[in-house]
C-alpha positions, 0 to 999 in steps of 0.5 A: 680215382676209380672208374665210374660204376655201370648202372647195372653194377650200381643196381646190384650194390647194396652199400648205398654209396651209389644211387640204388634200386629201391628194391632188392634184385631178389625181391619176391616175384609171383610164381610162373603160371603155366607149365609148373605144378606145386606138389606138397611133399609133407604127410597129411594128418592120417599119414603122420599118424600112421608113421608115428604108429610105425615108429612106436611099434618098431622102436618097441619091438625091434631094438638095435640090441637084437642085432648083437644076438646073431643071425635070424634076429627078425623072423619073429618080428616079421610074423608080428608085423604081419599080424598087424596087417602091415605085410599087406599094407599096399595090397588092394582091399579086394585081395585082402590088403589094407589098400594103402599107396606108395606113400604109406609104404615108404613111411613104413620102410623109413621106420624099418630103416631106422631100426635096421630091419632086414630084407625079410620084411620087404621080401614078404611084402613083395610076395603079397603084391606078386602072389596069385593068392596073397593071404598067406603072406599077409597074415604071416602064415608064410614068409618070403626070402630075397635073392639077388644075382651074385654077378657070376651066374649064381645067386645070393639068398637072404634069411631063408627059412623052410617053406619060404617063397623066394623073391628073385630080384634080377631083371625085374622082380619075380616070385618063385617057389622054394625049390627054384633056388638050388644047391644052397651053400652057406656064405658069410655076409658083411652083416652078421645078423643076416643069414646068407646062402649062395646057389643057383636060380633059374628066374623067370622074366620079372615085373619092371613095375614091382622092381621100381617099387622095390627100389623105392622101398630100399631108398626109403629104408636107406633114408631111415638108416641115414636119419638114425645115424644122424640122430645117434651122432647128435645124441652122442655129441651132446653128452660126450665132453672134451676140454670141459664142454660137449664135443657138439660145441666144436665146429668140426663136429657141429658141421659134420652133424649139420651135413648129415641133417642136410643129406637126410632132408634131400634124400627124403624129399626126393624119395617122397616125390618118387613115391608120388611119381610112382603112385601116380604112374608118371612118365618120369617115375623110373627116373625119380625112383633111381634118383631117390635110390642114389641120393638116399644111398649116398646119405646113408653111407656118408651118415653111417661113416660120419656117425663112426667118426663122431664117436671117435675110437669107440665107434670102430668097436663091435660093442658100439652100435655105430658099426651096425649102420655101416654094415647094414647100409653096405648090405642094402647098397647091393640090393634092388640094383647097384648104384652103377645100375641106377646111374645107367637108368638115369642116363637112359631116361630123358630128364623131366622137363627137358624136351627131346 
């Protein structure tokens, strides 16, 4: 003989052994009325068509095989993309650009991340935003390289070519001329397809909004990298057989791939929302961008590592493309602010929806 159940427990019980509520406790209810907003994160028809165009061009012109050919793999690619007007994608029409917004820019960066396009594309697009005369960067007649602090007073510069301007991504973002980066010495990057130099740079005070824009782009790039790693793992799990069946039929592989897909969905949702927040100049834009960068960075890192695991022994070899995703992810995680820096931004911001 057990103790009688309380009315509340009987309400939650679905076994029909006790008199039960005629409706489930989680039945549909109307949305809260005031103080809440509904935001559509799905791309509209024009944005979807633009994303498909980005994907088609980059898949054709930037195959992963190019990264096995050594350094400076993306120089010709960036000039070609600039010829399509993509370097001025977010630059206002009255300054020679296409006049698109933050959402369109992250769609491009997402596809660039899928094809592991290097920092030169983002640097050239940032130069088009920051330059007094953006036309040379928009039409591809001039490029830009990216420089980040090394932590000891020196700076790293990526993929520099003679005549490039330089984007100094330190405290804020600033555009400086080529000669500002002094005493360059060749250095070794974790990603062999990137040209890396170390030198000194006297960078002026930067633009905070441009810095947030860049962090948003890096988040979108990392989402694309996470998605490409997921797709590569799933494709391999379908064709690699063990014990007479594809390895994707085994629970361990199945769950790993499902986790990779969930990380991608979460990262892209947050990145899309951050783009809307930044484009709409919301008060919580800095919070949302840093959250996107952290979630996307974790997704790219976990998925690129998971992709290697799904491939097994061959995934650890240089011949397999899986290692390219690990290397490129590690590179991007040190650009546009480290994860620790974005954690500090989140801690310094008042969480949205919480009143002081």
